[in-house]
Residue, then its C-alpha position, 0 to 999 in steps of 0.5 A: m499500500s503506497i501512501i500519497s506523497e503528492k499535494s493535489e487540489l480537486l475540483f469536481l463539476y455536476e449539474s442538477t436540474y429542477s432539484i435541491p442539491n443541498g437543503d438547510p437542515f433547519t428550513g429544509e430549503q436550498r442553500y443559497d447566497e442571496e447577493t450573488k444568487k448562487v446555489l451552495v453545497s456544503d462540504v458535509r453533503i459531499k462527504r455524505f454522497i461519498r460515504d453512502f456510496l462507499l457504504s453501498e460498495n461494502q467498504e469500511i467506514f466509521v461515520w454512518n448509522d450503526q445501531s448494533n452497539v447503542d446503549g443509550k448512554e454512549s455518543g455515537a462514535a462511542s458506540r461505533v468504536k464498540s462495534l469495530k471492536e467486536k467485528y475485528k476482536d480476532d484481528d491481532s494486527l490491531k491490538k496493542v503490544d506490550k513491552n515484552g512484544k506480546t500482543t494484548k487484548d486491548f486495541n490500538t484505536l488509531k490503527l482500528l480507526q484507520k481500518c475505515l476508509d472515511v477516517r483515512l480520507f476525512g479524518g476521525i475522532s475517538t475519546e477512548e480513555g487512555d488511547s484518545v484519537n484526534l485525526t485531521g483528514p487529509v482530504q477536505f472541501s470547501l465549507l460551502n461550494p457556490s454554483l458556476n451560475e446564477v440561480d433564481l429559485r422556483l416555488h414549488q407546491n405538492t400534496s400528500q395522500f395522508v391527512s395532516k391531523g385527525g379529522n382532516k379529509q384531505g392530504a397536507i399541502g407542502t411548499t418549498t423552493v426548487v433549483p431549475y438549473s445549476l452547474l455546481q462546482i465542488h473545490g477540495w484539497i488533498n494534503p500528504k502531510s496529513a496523510q501519513k498520519t491517516d495512512l491515506s493510499v493512492d488507491d484510497v484517492f482513487t476509490m474516493q474519486k470513483a465514489l464522488w463520480h458514481s454517487i452523484n449519478d446514482a443518487n436516487t432520492r426525490t430531491k437528489s435524482n436529477q444530477s449528473s457527474v460533469l467534469l473531475i479534475e485533480i491538479v497535482y503539484n511538483q512540491p508538497f508546498g506548491k499552491i496555484y492561486g484561485v484555483d476555484r476560478l479556473v473554470k468558467i462558463t459563458p451563457k450563449d444567446n445573450k442568455r443570463g445565468e439564471q436562464l440557464r437550464s442545460m449544457d446547451d445554453y453555455d460554453f465551458d471556458f478553460s482558459g484559466l485552467l489551460s494558463i497554468i499547465s506551463s507553470d512549474k508548480v504543476k506536475e500534471i492534471r488528472y481528469y475524468t469525463e464523459i462528455d467528448s467536447i470537454k475532452s477535446a480542450f485538454t490536449d496538452d501532455k500534462f493532461k492525464s485522463l483518469t479511468f473509472 
């Protein structure tokens, strides 16, 4: 297993049509910047997409609703650690070793958590007495990620078949706002120094990228089903302290036919502008740019030798 040694930044673009890409948990309404008129998606939402897909692929993850050891007194993290200990109780490689080199019955909590792919990616916390763990994840995403286009939210009303309360003869009426169309851009970072502490491998990063791509396409909830992955980019630096300014502004779109941003409804309504991305190719800071897309018109823009196509 090869621990990652390269620092890189991620850009992931996906489109969402007549949906709610990221509802606010308190209001249920789409996260939205009133001044810029741009839709917002949180890092928590993106990590949830990734974890859900990893779980469906039978990958070991730490953060999920595991009820197998809940006793009503412990935190969710403590309960999850208990479940992992039960699952790996016969795995001596995860146990502590005493001063005589003999394997003990006690777990090494760090090694136990590192069995979970999401811990290796995003970090994790355990408050085990005498063996607490607090890992910063080598993979991080922007706290809030704005869409590339402006959006006017649309009011949507629907009725339910169930009555809202006893005595009513009709179902309840619900009102919410939906996003007619948005091209969302997620900005992320991969830090090799943190990777040394979580044991994040090259294969782990590839698995995460694959999960990110497919989780968007496979989402089948009422508010997320009309989404499609468009483009994944990983800008790989030559040095662990390398940094390109304004990576989140390297990809832009230009509306066609004098349309405004909020009038866009599909990729037919705009052109991609990759001039910013192409301008950094010659930088000594950039080792290569890895990418994945299934759209031929985008592939044709990436002809420089530094562009390396990924295969999922």
